[in-house]
N, C-alpha and C positions, 0 to 999 in steps of 0.2 A: 502615397504608397511607400515612398522612401522613408518618411518620418515614422510610419507605422512599423516598418521593419527595424528601424533604429530603436524605437521604444520597446519592441518585443525583444530585441537583442539585449537591451539593458535589463529588462525584466528577467530574462533567463540568467543573465550574468549575476544579478543581485540575489535572486532566489538560489542560484547555484552556490554562491559564496556563503549565504546563510545556512544552506543545507550542509555544506562542508563543515562549518563550525559546529552546528548543533548535532550533527551525526558523530563528530569526534568527542562531543561533550554531552551525552544524552542524559546523564544522571541529573534529576530534578528539572530537566528540560524536555521530558518526553512529550508533553502536550504541544509545546512549541515546535518540536521536530515533526510531529504528525501533521500539524496544521500547515507547516511549510511544505511538506511533501504532498499533502492534498492540493495545495495551491500549484505546486510545480507540475504535478500530474495533470491537473485541470488545464494548465497552460499548454502542456504538450498536446493534450487531446483536443483542445479547441483551436489551436493554431492551424492544425491540418487534420483532416479525417483520414489521412493515409495510414496504411497498415503499420509502417515504421513508427509514426508518432503515437499511435495507440499502444504499440508494444512498449515504447519508451515510457509512456504514461504508466503502464502496468509495472514495468520493471523498477521505476523509482519508488513505487508503493512498497516494494519488498524491503526497502531500507527501514521501514517502520518496525520490522521484527524485533529489533532491540528495545523499542519502547513498549511493546506489548508482552515482553518475555517474563518468565518467572523471576529473573534477577531484578527487573524493574519493579515488579510487584513487591518483592521482598524489601527492596530499598525504600519504597514508598511506605511500607508498614513500619519501618524503623523511624520514619519522620512522623511521629505520633500526632503532632499538632495539625499538620496539613494533610494527613492521609485520607480523611473522609472527603475533603474537597477534591483531592487527586483522583480518587476512585470515581467520583461523580463525573468529572471531566473525561476520564478514560472510558467510562461506560458509553458516553455519547460518541467519543472518537472511535471506539471499537465498532459501533454501528456504522458510522460514516465511512470508515475505511473498508469495512466489509461490503457495503453497498458500492463503493467506488471500484473495488477489485472485481466484483461480480458484473458490474456494468461494462468494465473494460474487457473482461473475459468473453462476455456475451458478444460484444462488438467485434472482437477478434475472430470468434468462431463464425459469425455471419460473414465477415470479410473472406475468410478462408473458404467457406462454402460457395460464395458468389464468384470467386476468382480461382479457377482451376490451376493456376500457376503457383499459387501460394502453398507452402507446406501445411499439412493439416495437423499441427501440433497442439493447438489450444482446445480442441474438442474434448480430448481425453482429460486434460488438466481441468477443464470446466466441470466435467462430470464428477471427477474425484473430489474437487473442492465442494461441489454441491452436496455430495454424499456426506462429506465431513460436516458441513454446516447443518444438514438435516439431523445427523446423528447426535449432534450436541446443541440442538435448537434451544433448549431451555437453560443452557449454561452460558453465562458471560465469562466466568472464569472456570476453566476446565479442571479436571482432577489432577492434571499436571501443574496446576497452580499458575497458569498463564492465560491470557485472554484468548478466546476462541479464534479471533482473527489471526493470532500468532500461528496457530496450527494451520490455518488456511494459507497464510503467507508462506510458511515454511514448506508446505506441500507444493505450492505453485513454484517456489524457488527451486526446489529439488527436481521437480518434473521438467522445468524449463532448462535447467543445467543438463539433465539427462538427454534432452532433445538435441543438444549440441555435441554430445559425445558419440 
């Protein structure tokens, strides 16, 4: 058990270091940043099924907003040679991140319902995010020229911040 904790600690450390680097250098590294964050989120959510770990897993997903933004899409379009490949990768990552966010929101809502002591903040966020997803179901890139998951992440981030004010 001690070795397992040490290995988990190292995994969190190394993923955290990589996250810090790619988060501060997202241009042309969007796919790497998203994959790292998916891994980090997965590590948080599987190490413990506690509410706090599930919430941390969700909150680290919010850092991918920069990778799915209109600015990232515009930058990718300027890289003519690799833009088609970039869009194919991002389409897949858009779906993966969306599934991850909804799975975590669903898990948090269930935890809040099952434990009367927890605040009920994620139920409304989940509903609003679901409405947004359904309203743009057939669009990968929205009319705001960003990936649909960007709008969902931005909504979750905004509502989460409001719940602390």
